[in-house]
Backbone as ProteinMPNN parsed JSONL, in Angstrom:
{"seq_chain_A": "XXXXXXXXXXXXXXXXXXXXXXXXXXXXXXXXXXXXXXXXXXXXXXXXXXXXXXXXXXXXXXXXXXXXXXXXXXXXXXXXXXXXXXXXXXXXXXXXXXXXXXXXXXXXXXXXXXXXXXXXXXXXXXXXXXXXXXXXXXXXXXXXXXXXXXXXXXXXXXXXXXXXXXXXXXXXXXXXXXXXXXXXXXXXXXXXXXXXXXXXXXXXXXXXXXXXXXXXX", "coords_chain_A": {"N_chain_A": [[1.182, -0.92, -0.189], [0.597, 2.597, -0.629], [0.78, 5.461, 1.051], [-0.879, 8.403, 0.677], [-0.03, 11.868, 0.911], [-2.46, 13.886, 2.246], [-3.885, 17.082, 1.891], [-4.762, 20.578, 2.921], [-6.404, 23.87, 1.528], [-3.583, 25.545, 1.946], [-2.075, 24.492, 2.437], [-1.157, 22.14, 4.415], [-1.35, 19.505, 6.018], [-3.616, 17.77, 6.24], [-4.43, 14.694, 7.05], [-3.919, 11.23, 5.089], [-4.251, 8.931, 2.657], [-4.915, 5.805, 1.601], [-3.521, 3.926, -1.224], [-3.236, 0.304, -3.453], [-0.999, -0.567, -4.803], [-1.751, -3.596, -6.493], [-4.055, -2.42, -7.868], [-3.002, -0.313, -9.756], [-1.634, -2.068, -11.179], [0.562, -3.026, -10.797], [2.925, -3.085, -10.798], [5.629, -0.73, -12.75], [5.559, -0.167, -16.349], [8.104, 0.311, -18.191], [8.749, 0.645, -20.962], [6.051, 0.434, -21.895], [4.922, 2.767, -21.566], [6.911, 4.929, -22.62], [5.714, 3.878, -25.438], [2.998, 4.577, -25.32], [3.301, 7.334, -24.924], [4.908, 8.16, -27.64], [2.88, 7.397, -29.534], [1.15, 9.204, -28.322], [1.666, 12.202, -28.776], [2.178, 11.703, -31.106], [-0.164, 11.756, -32.525], [-0.619, 14.115, -31.838], [-0.014, 15.251, -34.134], [-0.404, 17.744, -36.798], [-0.351, 16.57, -39.733], [-0.906, 18.413, -42.062], [1.596, 19.677, -43.803], [1.914, 20.721, -46.926], [3.429, 20.335, -50.898], [3.631, 21.597, -53.928], [4.064, 20.148, -56.706], [5.906, 19.589, -59.476], [4.543, 18.66, -61.381], [2.403, 19.705, -60.562], [2.008, 22.648, -60.666], [0.946, 25.489, -62.193], [1.915, 25.664, -65.821], [3.386, 25.483, -69.198], [4.048, 22.255, -70.902], [6.291, 22.44, -72.957], [9.548, 21.592, -74.778], [11.614, 23.959, -73.596], [14.183, 24.257, -74.981], [15.926, 23.256, -78.171], [17.627, 20.175, -77.444], [20.913, 19.862, -78.122], [23.244, 21.408, -79.506], [22.444, 24.378, -79.044], [24.781, 25.203, -77.0], [23.728, 25.673, -74.552], [23.373, 24.427, -71.261], [21.622, 21.04, -71.173], [18.182, 21.276, -70.634], [14.49, 20.811, -69.318], [11.031, 21.747, -69.499], [8.939, 24.338, -67.967], [7.889, 23.743, -65.83], [10.27, 22.362, -64.01], [11.976, 22.16, -60.865], [14.485, 23.447, -60.551], [13.84, 25.996, -61.668], [13.08, 28.966, -61.405], [9.009, 29.67, -59.877], [8.775, 26.954, -60.538], [7.899, 23.464, -59.306], [8.366, 21.555, -56.747], [10.86, 19.894, -55.679], [10.616, 16.05, -54.525], [8.334, 17.143, -53.284], [5.969, 17.509, -50.959], [3.116, 15.766, -49.291], [0.426, 15.858, -48.295], [-0.86, 13.51, -44.948], [-1.637, 11.413, -43.159], [-0.301, 10.715, -39.228], [-1.136, 8.964, -37.479], [-0.906, 6.68, -34.216], [-2.717, 3.743, -33.861], [-3.388, 3.214, -30.328], [-4.563, 0.483, -28.273], [-7.664, 0.048, -26.214], [-6.888, -1.378, -23.904], [-4.5, -1.439, -22.994], [-4.109, 1.697, -22.806], [-5.069, 2.03, -21.16], [-3.729, 1.11, -18.824], [-1.162, 2.261, -19.585], [-1.461, 4.685, -18.348], [-2.433, 3.893, -15.919], [0.19, 2.805, -15.057], [1.501, 5.008, -15.169], [0.496, 6.972, -13.385], [1.412, 5.014, -11.294], [4.413, 5.531, -11.608], [4.138, 8.298, -10.571], [3.271, 7.869, -8.012], [5.233, 6.392, -6.427], [7.39, 8.15, -6.81], [6.508, 9.729, -5.28], [5.146, 12.068, -5.495], [2.788, 12.855, -6.215], [0.259, 14.534, -4.333], [-3.462, 15.334, -3.043], [-6.059, 16.962, -2.712], [-8.017, 18.575, -0.249], [-10.249, 20.255, -0.013], [-11.387, 22.309, -2.742], [-11.499, 25.465, -2.091], [-12.99, 27.91, -4.162], [-14.831, 29.8, -4.798], [-14.945, 31.91, -6.882], [-13.967, 32.561, -9.618], [-9.987, 32.958, -9.307], [-6.682, 33.925, -9.979], [-4.681, 34.434, -8.069], [-5.137, 32.926, -5.559], [-5.146, 30.634, -6.207], [-2.618, 30.147, -7.207], [-0.906, 30.285, -5.005], [-2.295, 28.73, -3.427], [-0.604, 26.357, -5.154], [1.888, 27.121, -4.563], [2.48, 26.634, -2.128], [2.206, 23.871, -1.502], [4.39, 22.704, -3.687], [4.064, 22.901, -6.268], [4.364, 24.852, -7.816], [5.889, 24.611, -9.699], [5.059, 22.967, -11.99], [2.462, 21.055, -12.729], [-0.48, 19.039, -12.818], [-3.409, 19.266, -12.19], [-6.162, 17.626, -11.37], [-10.086, 16.787, -10.622], [-13.075, 15.832, -10.167], [-15.178, 16.43, -11.504], [-16.883, 18.886, -14.032], [-15.474, 22.011, -13.755], [-15.554, 25.629, -13.954], [-14.873, 27.429, -12.096], [-12.633, 26.999, -11.067], [-11.32, 25.968, -13.24], [-10.718, 28.581, -14.909], [-9.392, 29.39, -12.669], [-7.363, 28.72, -12.967], [-6.125, 28.558, -15.089], [-4.712, 30.48, -16.548], [-1.535, 30.275, -15.157], [1.661, 28.844, -15.969], [2.611, 25.915, -17.41], [0.254, 24.677, -16.057], [-2.356, 22.542, -15.561], [-5.305, 22.021, -15.386], [-7.413, 19.111, -14.86], [-10.696, 17.129, -16.218], [-11.107, 14.042, -14.007], [-11.542, 11.191, -15.433], [-10.471, 11.594, -17.657], [-7.647, 11.928, -17.96], [-3.734, 11.016, -19.866], [-1.062, 8.848, -19.744], [0.297, 10.418, -21.138], [0.231, 12.809, -20.343], [0.274, 12.972, -17.069], [2.712, 12.541, -16.997], [4.123, 14.485, -17.843], [4.083, 16.743, -16.507], [5.694, 17.923, -13.085], [4.286, 18.338, -10.876], [1.389, 15.998, -9.313], [-1.333, 16.349, -9.115], [-4.646, 15.249, -6.863], [-7.963, 16.389, -6.277], [-10.65, 15.461, -3.313], [-12.029, 13.997, -4.246], [-11.937, 13.496, -6.907], [-10.393, 11.899, -6.069], [-11.064, 9.23, -5.418], [-12.391, 8.352, -6.755], [-10.935, 7.006, -8.829], [-10.002, 5.452, -6.503], [-12.378, 3.727, -6.584], [-12.737, 2.874, -9.288], [-10.545, 2.008, -10.879], [-10.087, 1.053, -13.938], [-11.694, 3.354, -15.474], [-12.007, 5.196, -14.292], [-14.19, 6.747, -14.346], [-17.125, 7.749, -12.577], [-18.754, 5.637, -10.0], [-21.938, 4.486, -9.371], [-23.012, 5.181, -6.942], [-21.095, 7.282, -6.09], [-22.842, 8.968, -8.512], [-25.279, 8.797, -7.255]], "CA_chain_A": [[0.11, 0.143, 0.231], [1.414, 3.585, -1.106], [0.079, 6.342, 1.714], [-0.722, 9.654, -0.035], [-0.61, 12.856, 1.591], [-3.897, 14.913, 1.94], [-3.478, 18.923, 2.712], [-5.858, 21.798, 2.57], [-5.504, 25.112, 0.876], [-2.569, 26.383, 3.059], [-0.17, 23.404, 2.22], [-0.734, 21.787, 5.838], [-1.135, 17.865, 5.637], [-4.364, 17.029, 7.535], [-4.328, 13.154, 6.627], [-3.514, 10.578, 3.957], [-4.711, 7.755, 1.619], [-3.506, 4.441, 0.964], [-4.427, 2.981, -2.64], [-2.563, -0.522, -3.392], [0.023, -1.153, -6.464], [-1.578, -3.572, -7.482], [-4.796, -1.995, -9.064], [-2.779, 0.687, -10.834], [-0.607, -3.463, -12.534], [1.979, -3.512, -9.416], [4.704, -1.795, -11.675], [5.505, 0.479, -13.574], [5.621, -0.478, -17.462], [8.652, 1.644, -18.764], [8.182, 0.684, -22.586], [4.663, 0.524, -22.321], [4.939, 4.1, -21.407], [7.45, 5.624, -23.695], [4.991, 3.607, -26.207], [1.998, 5.798, -24.615], [3.951, 8.476, -25.11], [4.881, 8.42, -28.261], [1.297, 7.509, -29.741], [-0.17, 10.509, -27.98], [2.71, 12.832, -29.423], [2.214, 12.026, -32.948], [-1.43, 11.929, -32.936], [-1.367, 15.749, -31.473], [0.442, 16.182, -35.444], [-1.925, 17.481, -38.226], [-0.059, 16.141, -40.898], [-1.218, 18.937, -43.465], [2.042, 20.05, -45.225], [1.999, 20.345, -48.518], [4.354, 21.1, -51.806], [3.509, 21.705, -54.91], [5.456, 18.93, -57.239], [6.246, 20.152, -60.565], [2.741, 18.071, -62.451], [1.295, 20.264, -60.064], [2.078, 23.557, -61.102], [0.693, 25.838, -63.887], [2.919, 25.909, -67.216], [3.785, 24.712, -70.308], [5.337, 21.299, -70.964], [6.964, 22.513, -74.033], [10.918, 21.679, -73.825], [12.615, 25.18, -73.463], [14.811, 24.632, -76.415], [16.745, 21.521, -78.085], [18.368, 19.705, -76.513], [22.011, 19.739, -78.389], [24.05, 22.653, -80.382], [22.705, 25.719, -78.141], [25.76, 25.426, -75.824], [23.637, 26.048, -73.111], [22.447, 22.987, -70.548], [20.171, 20.932, -70.854], [16.437, 22.219, -69.958], [13.336, 20.562, -69.88], [10.043, 22.52, -69.454], [9.633, 25.507, -67.377], [8.087, 23.38, -64.618], [10.523, 22.004, -63.435], [11.782, 22.13, -59.746], [15.503, 24.218, -60.71], [13.799, 27.283, -61.953], [11.59, 30.032, -60.536], [7.732, 29.218, -59.885], [8.792, 25.136, -61.205], [7.516, 22.395, -58.831], [9.114, 21.438, -55.72], [11.728, 18.063, -55.739], [10.106, 15.645, -53.512], [6.875, 17.28, -52.664], [5.109, 16.976, -49.02], [1.844, 15.457, -49.248], [-1.173, 15.62, -46.671], [-0.568, 12.489, -44.103], [-1.276, 10.93, -40.846], [0.858, 10.468, -38.561], [-1.665, 8.704, -36.322], [-0.618, 5.598, -34.414], [-3.424, 3.236, -32.768], [-3.507, 1.927, -29.082], [-6.241, -0.201, -28.049], [-7.888, 0.913, -25.035], [-6.496, -1.599, -22.541], [-2.224, -0.357, -23.381], [-3.762, 3.301, -23.09], [-5.325, 2.46, -19.542], [-2.817, 0.156, -18.597], [0.116, 2.589, -19.611], [-1.516, 5.671, -17.217], [-1.766, 3.612, -14.336], [1.687, 2.844, -15.122], [2.267, 6.282, -15.331], [0.526, 7.071, -12.148], [2.449, 4.835, -9.772], [5.622, 5.76, -10.725], [3.668, 9.045, -9.78], [3.459, 7.613, -6.764], [6.564, 6.402, -6.631], [8.165, 9.395, -6.592], [5.882, 10.886, -4.177], [5.093, 13.41, -6.369], [1.276, 12.62, -6.023], [-1.357, 15.172, -3.057], [-4.589, 15.422, -2.884], [-6.15, 18.349, -1.859], [-8.557, 18.506, 0.687], [-11.345, 20.821, -0.743], [-10.746, 23.624, -3.487], [-13.476, 26.382, -1.446], [-12.906, 28.907, -5.054], [-16.347, 30.634, -5.205], [-15.038, 33.216, -8.06], [-11.857, 32.881, -10.662], [-8.869, 34.05, -8.859], [-5.887, 33.094, -10.182], [-3.494, 34.513, -6.977], [-5.049, 32.341, -4.16], [-4.925, 29.589, -7.087], [-1.202, 30.048, -7.059], [-0.8, 30.388, -3.323], [-2.106, 27.135, -3.377], [0.115, 25.618, -5.72], [2.946, 27.154, -4.315], [2.405, 26.226, -0.518], [1.943, 22.6, -2.039], [5.022, 22.248, -3.522], [3.667, 22.749, -7.079], [4.102, 26.19, -8.515], [6.67, 24.762, -11.47], [4.384, 22.68, -13.385], [1.276, 20.499, -12.282], [-1.637, 18.682, -13.561], [-4.93, 18.897, -11.101], [-7.89, 16.647, -11.04], [-10.819, 16.735, -10.556], [-13.391, 14.932, -10.253], [-16.362, 16.96, -12.448], [-16.588, 20.364, -15.099], [-15.538, 23.467, -12.452], [-15.584, 26.534, -14.696], [-14.306, 28.779, -11.344], [-11.234, 26.413, -10.784], [-11.077, 25.823, -15.026], [-10.685, 30.205, -15.348], [-8.87, 29.916, -11.64], [-5.613, 27.876, -13.208], [-5.838, 28.511, -16.595], [-3.363, 31.673, -17.256], [-0.649, 29.83, -15.316], [2.304, 28.264, -16.459], [3.047, 24.346, -16.863], [-0.535, 24.156, -15.041], [-3.161, 21.84, -16.046], [-6.485, 21.397, -14.815], [-8.449, 18.211, -16.036], [-11.172, 15.615, -15.747], [-9.723, 12.864, -13.569], [-11.157, 10.501, -16.469], [-9.861, 12.602, -19.292], [-5.94, 12.064, -17.437], [-3.807, 10.438, -20.441], [-0.033, 8.804, -18.881], [1.386, 11.672, -21.057], [0.143, 14.407, -19.569], [0.416, 13.121, -15.722], [4.438, 12.313, -16.712], [4.699, 15.716, -18.681], [4.392, 17.775, -15.121], [6.222, 17.395, -12.111], [3.651, 17.698, -9.828], [0.191, 15.107, -9.976], [-2.92, 16.945, -7.597], [-6.226, 14.823, -7.066], [-8.718, 16.583, -5.079], [-10.263, 14.118, -3.01], [-13.346, 13.345, -5.023], [-11.355, 12.347, -8.026], [-8.665, 10.14, -6.002], [-11.597, 8.476, -4.875], [-12.97, 7.909, -8.301], [-9.335, 6.138, -9.016], [-9.914, 4.009, -5.836], [-13.457, 3.374, -7.174], [-12.623, 2.643, -10.848], [-8.932, 2.09, -11.652], [-9.571, 0.994, -14.963], [-11.82, 3.815, -16.197], [-12.031, 6.381, -13.548], [-15.42, 6.922, -13.958], [-17.456, 7.919, -11.036], [-19.828, 4.877, -9.715], [-23.311, 4.494, -9.246], [-23.454, 5.507, -5.159], [-20.923, 8.531, -6.751], [-23.641, 9.235, -9.279], [-26.632, 8.932, -6.366]], "C_chain_A": [[0.916, 1.236, -0.022], [0.289, 4.352, -0.253], [0.198, 7.329, 0.521], [-0.708, 10.781, 0.496], [-2.143, 13.419, 1.139], [-3.484, 16.398, 2.507], [-4.831, 19.755, 2.579], [-5.23, 22.893, 1.85], [-4.289, 25.057, 0.922], [-1.313, 25.431, 2.798], [-0.351, 22.612, 3.463], [-1.612, 20.349, 5.694], [-2.122, 18.294, 7.07], [-5.273, 15.521, 7.023], [-3.474, 12.553, 5.584], [-4.596, 9.818, 4.142], [-4.207, 6.962, 0.681], [-4.081, 4.018, -0.159], [-2.939, 1.633, -3.124], [-2.392, -0.719, -4.849], [-0.677, -2.078, -7.159], [-3.28, -3.793, -8.453], [-4.266, -0.694, -9.971], [-1.593, -0.698, -11.56], [0.797, -3.591, -11.882], [3.119, -3.357, -10.209], [5.067, -0.818, -12.67], [6.248, -0.281, -15.08], [6.699, 0.512, -18.101], [8.385, 1.324, -20.074], [6.999, 0.751, -22.962], [4.256, 2.03, -22.238], [5.326, 4.944, -22.161], [6.5, 5.368, -25.12], [3.709, 4.689, -26.36], [2.49, 6.824, -25.366], [4.086, 9.283, -26.511], [3.797, 8.022, -29.279], [0.657, 9.265, -29.297], [0.807, 12.019, -28.78], [2.374, 13.186, -30.866], [0.826, 12.163, -33.186], [-2.302, 12.909, -32.759], [-0.863, 16.023, -33.404], [-0.545, 16.229, -36.87], [-1.467, 17.211, -40.237], [-0.602, 17.07, -42.468], [0.027, 19.795, -44.411], [2.368, 19.664, -46.256], [2.433, 21.403, -49.237], [3.498, 21.125, -52.718], [4.492, 20.65, -56.621], [5.491, 19.569, -58.996], [4.695, 19.565, -62.2], [2.105, 18.942, -61.773], [0.71, 22.07, -60.442], [2.039, 24.202, -62.223], [1.92, 26.098, -65.016], [3.051, 25.284, -67.904], [4.932, 23.156, -69.838], [6.058, 21.057, -72.233], [8.356, 22.317, -73.649], [11.386, 23.288, -74.42], [13.146, 25.83, -74.96], [15.972, 23.457, -76.917], [17.14, 21.789, -77.709], [20.064, 19.002, -76.843], [22.298, 21.105, -78.977], [23.286, 23.98, -80.112], [23.767, 26.519, -77.338], [25.32, 25.774, -74.694], [23.129, 24.689, -72.118], [21.199, 22.682, -71.24], [19.134, 20.895, -70.108], [15.767, 21.4, -70.829], [11.861, 21.595, -69.724], [10.35, 23.496, -68.205], [9.581, 25.13, -65.63], [9.371, 23.284, -63.465], [11.776, 22.569, -62.136], [13.331, 23.736, -59.476], [14.767, 25.763, -61.029], [12.518, 27.486, -61.518], [10.671, 29.486, -60.624], [7.634, 27.611, -60.647], [7.891, 24.697, -59.264], [8.743, 22.204, -57.803], [9.466, 19.943, -56.111], [10.796, 17.317, -54.746], [9.051, 16.169, -52.792], [6.396, 16.594, -51.579], [3.797, 16.952, -49.471], [0.567, 15.739, -48.288], [-0.931, 14.052, -46.342], [-0.932, 11.858, -42.794], [-0.822, 10.854, -40.431], [0.293, 9.428, -37.665], [-1.115, 6.901, -36.398], [-1.979, 5.108, -33.621], [-2.981, 2.877, -31.761], [-4.365, 1.694, -28.125], [-6.172, 0.567, -26.369], [-7.568, 0.679, -23.814], [-5.1, -1.176, -22.113], [-2.871, 1.171, -22.86], [-4.434, 3.174, -21.253], [-4.39, 2.262, -18.322], [-1.697, 1.268, -18.188], [-0.472, 4.433, -18.391], [-1.864, 5.65, -16.431], [-0.406, 3.763, -14.441], [2.513, 4.363, -14.475], [2.131, 7.097, -13.717], [0.963, 6.718, -10.369], [3.134, 5.538, -9.758], [5.237, 7.449, -10.295], [4.08, 9.2, -7.993], [4.857, 7.044, -5.753], [7.567, 7.198, -5.725], [7.635, 10.045, -6.036], [5.81, 11.849, -4.431], [3.286, 13.505, -6.595], [0.505, 13.424, -4.618], [-2.417, 15.041, -3.717], [-4.993, 16.465, -2.3], [-8.151, 18.092, -1.344], [-10.116, 18.862, 0.505], [-10.686, 21.957, -1.125], [-12.737, 24.438, -3.161], [-13.453, 27.835, -2.904], [-14.37, 29.104, -5.351], [-15.782, 31.754, -6.195], [-13.632, 33.123, -8.766], [-11.013, 33.619, -10.203], [-7.469, 32.958, -8.947], [-4.896, 33.457, -8.859], [-3.908, 33.217, -6.369], [-4.961, 31.41, -5.266], [-3.039, 28.934, -6.962], [-0.479, 29.968, -5.888], [-0.843, 28.565, -3.264], [-1.218, 25.695, -3.68], [1.341, 25.478, -5.109], [3.425, 26.595, -2.597], [2.36, 24.193, -0.638], [3.304, 22.145, -2.442], [4.758, 22.374, -5.253], [3.817, 23.635, -7.29], [4.892, 25.798, -9.723], [6.436, 23.73, -12.257], [3.579, 21.806, -12.182], [0.208, 20.239, -13.163], [-2.623, 18.405, -12.206], [-5.891, 18.503, -11.867], [-8.487, 16.709, -10.633], [-11.883, 16.283, -11.118], [-14.727, 15.518, -11.182], [-16.364, 18.465, -13.019], [-16.35, 21.6, -13.471], [-15.275, 24.704, -13.198], [-14.365, 27.424, -13.484], [-12.702, 28.145, -11.421], [-10.647, 26.388, -12.25], [-9.658, 27.794, -14.388], [-9.467, 30.777, -13.612], [-7.122, 29.717, -12.342], [-5.553, 28.486, -14.565], [-4.533, 29.414, -17.465], [-1.984, 30.954, -16.36], [0.302, 29.042, -15.576], [2.124, 26.619, -16.193], [2.387, 24.679, -16.118], [-1.652, 23.494, -15.871], [-4.36, 21.486, -15.438], [-7.093, 20.369, -15.822], [-9.359, 16.988, -15.553], [-9.973, 14.808, -15.382], [-10.516, 11.686, -14.957], [-10.308, 10.822, -18.021], [-8.345, 11.944, -19.251], [-5.658, 11.223, -18.935], [-2.141, 10.172, -19.506], [0.913, 10.067, -19.874], [1.508, 12.82, -20.151], [-0.245, 14.174, -18.115], [2.264, 12.84, -15.68], [4.377, 13.38, -17.122], [5.461, 16.883, -17.433], [5.21, 17.269, -14.356], [5.7, 16.809, -11.082], [1.746, 16.447, -10.58], [-0.696, 15.7, -8.631], [-4.008, 16.088, -8.14], [-7.361, 16.009, -5.896], [-9.493, 15.387, -4.37], [-11.066, 13.147, -3.487], [-13.136, 12.607, -6.262], [-10.409, 11.368, -7.945], [-9.997, 9.428, -5.536], [-12.212, 7.766, -6.064], [-11.76, 6.57, -9.076], [-9.293, 4.437, -8.292], [-11.429, 3.201, -6.315], [-13.592, 1.91, -8.812], [-11.234, 2.594, -10.481], [-8.544, 2.213, -13.245], [-9.854, 2.225, -16.287], [-12.23, 5.288, -15.529], [-12.86, 7.437, -13.305], [-16.332, 6.944, -12.506], [-18.826, 6.552, -10.802], [-21.219, 4.757, -9.227], [-23.628, 5.046, -8.092], [-22.684, 6.895, -5.572], [-22.017, 9.149, -7.264], [-24.891, 9.978, -8.0], [-26.006, 10.353, -5.56]], "O_chain_A": [[2.088, 1.052, 0.309], [-0.897, 4.158, -0.519], [1.027, 7.241, -0.384], [-1.898, 10.962, 0.754], [-2.732, 13.371, 0.059], [-2.803, 16.609, 3.51], [-5.847, 19.293, 2.06], [-4.036, 23.003, 1.569], [-3.711, 24.527, -0.027], [-0.096, 25.576, 2.91], [0.792, 22.223, 3.705], [-2.69, 20.442, 5.107], [-1.856, 18.761, 8.177], [-6.464, 15.419, 6.729], [-2.467, 13.13, 5.172], [-5.47, 9.772, 5.008], [-3.545, 7.064, -0.351], [-5.269, 3.705, -0.079], [-1.774, 2.031, -3.116], [-3.196, -0.936, -5.756], [-0.62, -1.93, -8.38], [-3.641, -4.67, -9.237], [-5.011, -0.139, -10.779], [-0.768, -0.331, -12.397], [1.824, -4.104, -12.325], [4.262, -3.668, -9.874], [4.2, -0.216, -13.304], [7.322, -0.875, -14.982], [6.237, 1.557, -18.558], [7.416, 2.005, -20.412], [6.685, 1.054, -24.113], [3.27, 2.427, -22.859], [4.538, 5.796, -22.572], [6.401, 6.303, -25.915], [3.519, 5.439, -27.318], [2.01, 7.113, -26.462], [3.697, 10.43, -26.73], [4.074, 8.714, -30.259], [-0.028, 10.102, -29.886], [0.077, 12.816, -29.37], [2.3, 14.223, -31.525], [0.572, 12.787, -34.216], [-3.499, 13.072, -32.997], [-1.389, 16.99, -33.954], [-1.098, 15.401, -37.595], [-1.962, 17.493, -41.328], [-0.671, 16.591, -43.6], [-0.263, 20.42, -45.431], [2.938, 18.628, -46.599], [2.301, 22.606, -49.013], [2.408, 20.64, -52.413], [5.529, 20.936, -57.219], [4.407, 20.085, -59.269], [4.272, 19.959, -63.286], [1.003, 19.175, -62.269], [-0.423, 22.551, -60.475], [2.733, 23.891, -63.191], [2.821, 26.886, -64.729], [2.891, 24.117, -67.548], [5.883, 22.967, -69.08], [6.408, 19.948, -72.638], [8.698, 22.665, -72.518], [11.439, 23.58, -75.615], [12.94, 26.825, -75.654], [16.741, 22.896, -76.136], [17.429, 22.927, -77.338], [20.517, 18.041, -76.222], [21.401, 21.938, -78.854], [23.461, 24.817, -80.998], [23.831, 27.715, -77.053], [26.07, 26.154, -73.794], [22.303, 23.972, -72.683], [20.258, 23.346, -71.676], [19.173, 20.487, -68.947], [15.892, 21.137, -72.025], [12.286, 22.648, -70.2], [11.408, 23.581, -67.581], [10.257, 25.519, -64.677], [9.454, 23.902, -62.404], [12.522, 23.46, -62.543], [13.281, 24.652, -58.655], [15.333, 26.713, -60.488], [11.486, 26.845, -61.324], [10.785, 28.538, -61.401], [6.619, 27.188, -61.2], [7.496, 25.474, -58.394], [9.88, 22.627, -58.016], [8.752, 19.086, -56.63], [10.12, 18.084, -54.06], [8.806, 15.698, -51.681], [6.415, 15.387, -51.341], [3.293, 17.944, -49.997], [0.561, 14.985, -47.315], [-0.803, 13.291, -47.301], [-0.447, 11.927, -41.665], [0.132, 10.812, -41.207], [1.143, 8.868, -36.973], [-0.94, 6.136, -37.347], [-2.431, 5.89, -32.783], [-2.034, 2.102, -31.895], [-4.836, 2.485, -27.307], [-5.345, 1.188, -25.701], [-7.638, 1.445, -22.852], [-4.754, -0.669, -21.046], [-1.979, 1.918, -22.457], [-4.277, 4.02, -20.372], [-4.276, 2.903, -17.276], [-1.279, 1.394, -17.037], [0.397, 5.085, -17.812], [-1.974, 6.655, -15.728], [0.173, 4.745, -13.975], [3.485, 4.644, -13.774], [3.031, 7.608, -13.051], [0.965, 7.253, -9.26], [3.258, 6.325, -8.82], [6.129, 7.959, -9.616], [4.673, 9.954, -7.221], [5.212, 7.362, -4.618], [8.172, 7.067, -4.66], [8.036, 11.209, -6.04], [6.33, 12.735, -3.753], [2.791, 14.426, -7.244], [0.163, 12.596, -3.774], [-2.423, 14.668, -4.89], [-4.346, 16.95, -1.372], [-9.108, 17.616, -1.955], [-11.038, 18.088, 0.761], [-9.824, 22.572, -0.496], [-13.92, 24.309, -3.475], [-13.996, 28.865, -2.503], [-14.939, 28.441, -6.219], [-16.536, 32.726, -6.15], [-12.529, 33.557, -8.434], [-11.011, 34.822, -10.462], [-7.214, 31.878, -8.415], [-4.191, 32.479, -8.609], [-3.128, 32.286, -6.571], [-3.734, 31.419, -5.156], [-2.516, 27.841, -6.744], [0.667, 29.518, -5.923], [-0.03, 27.649, -3.143], [-1.086, 24.63, -3.076], [1.942, 24.413, -4.969], [4.531, 26.277, -2.161], [2.524, 23.476, 0.35], [3.71, 21.205, -1.759], [5.617, 21.626, -5.72], [2.834, 24.02, -6.656], [4.728, 26.452, -10.753], [7.239, 23.398, -13.129], [3.916, 21.82, -10.999], [-0.078, 20.975, -14.108], [-2.51, 17.472, -11.411], [-6.341, 19.026, -12.886], [-8.068, 16.786, -9.478], [-11.952, 16.213, -12.345], [-15.344, 14.538, -11.597], [-15.754, 19.273, -12.319], [-17.061, 21.769, -12.481], [-14.112, 24.9, -12.845], [-13.299, 27.919, -13.85], [-11.745, 28.817, -11.803], [-9.496, 26.794, -12.411], [-8.557, 27.972, -13.866], [-8.96, 31.878, -13.4], [-6.103, 30.391, -12.194], [-4.445, 28.925, -14.874], [-3.811, 29.183, -18.435], [-1.021, 31.121, -17.108], [-0.208, 27.936, -15.401], [1.669, 26.109, -15.169], [2.962, 25.14, -15.132], [-1.838, 24.002, -16.976], [-4.317, 20.391, -14.878], [-7.273, 20.505, -17.032], [-9.005, 16.102, -14.775], [-8.814, 14.695, -15.779], [-9.546, 11.296, -15.607], [-9.806, 10.268, -18.999], [-7.842, 11.491, -20.279], [-6.644, 10.722, -19.476], [-1.848, 11.033, -18.676], [1.971, 10.548, -19.468], [2.376, 13.446, -19.543], [-1.051, 14.992, -17.673], [2.958, 12.908, -14.666], [5.062, 13.809, -16.193], [6.529, 17.488, -17.35], [5.645, 16.16, -14.668], [5.952, 15.765, -10.479], [1.269, 16.275, -11.702], [-0.585, 15.417, -7.438], [-4.351, 16.03, -9.321], [-7.131, 16.129, -4.693], [-9.117, 14.267, -4.716], [-11.003, 11.928, -3.33], [-13.713, 11.603, -6.68], [-9.856, 10.563, -8.694], [-9.45, 8.525, -4.904], [-12.436, 6.556, -6.083], [-11.999, 5.522, -9.676], [-9.002, 3.299, -8.659], [-11.402, 1.97, -6.343], [-14.131, 0.845, -9.111], [-10.898, 3.365, -9.582], [-7.628, 2.809, -13.811], [-9.217, 2.389, -17.328], [-12.665, 6.261, -16.146], [-12.737, 8.46, -12.632], [-16.137, 6.193, -11.551], [-19.82, 6.641, -11.523], [-21.213, 5.333, -8.138], [-24.758, 5.534, -8.128], [-23.441, 7.862, -5.482], [-22.4, 10.057, -6.526], [-25.247, 11.149, -7.873], [-26.681, 10.924, -4.703]]}, "name": "protein", "num_of_chains": 1, "seq": "XXXXXXXXXXXXXXXXXXXXXXXXXXXXXXXXXXXXXXXXXXXXXXXXXXXXXXXXXXXXXXXXXXXXXXXXXXXXXXXXXXXXXXXXXXXXXXXXXXXXXXXXXXXXXXXXXXXXXXXXXXXXXXXXXXXXXXXXXXXXXXXXXXXXXXXXXXXXXXXXXXXXXXXXXXXXXXXXXXXXXXXXXXXXXXXXXXXXXXXXXXXXXXXXXXXXXXXXX"}
């Protein structure tokens, strides 16, 4: 069992919660983490770069002058890539960089990333987020008290515009719903913060991080 400290917004520890390593896969799978990160980054690429080849630009296809006897270098038509206005050699075309990763592998990679953070003691739980209006300054003060001002991901259990707006302008800080977390998002920031209800969802459903029927009621 791993003890995860619980803090209030002032950075004072008020307790702890426990999580079993086995529900997160029991071990950190490094190769799977790399595969998940590579797939996530590849899927963010647009693949929209494109240039025109010599067959796509406008211009005559007539040979400029005869092959021999002029004293000039051999030349074809005006569309060649060595002439101004001609096409591009090895022109780029739209392509997809997408890499598919099965759902079970994605979930196991996410759990491995969470387990790695837990083992390095970079996970903390916030007992209660008491933001009534969007305010960046108290949000940053909370992160500073928790040692997460250098970068963190805050996982919340349900959409909260007040929390989102409070943290959206802070560099290297993301606010995510807990079921939206991926292995890459967990690993890319130094600290991982959970609200208590969000961490309870991880304990209740370590596969989907979704609310159970009892939590919805």
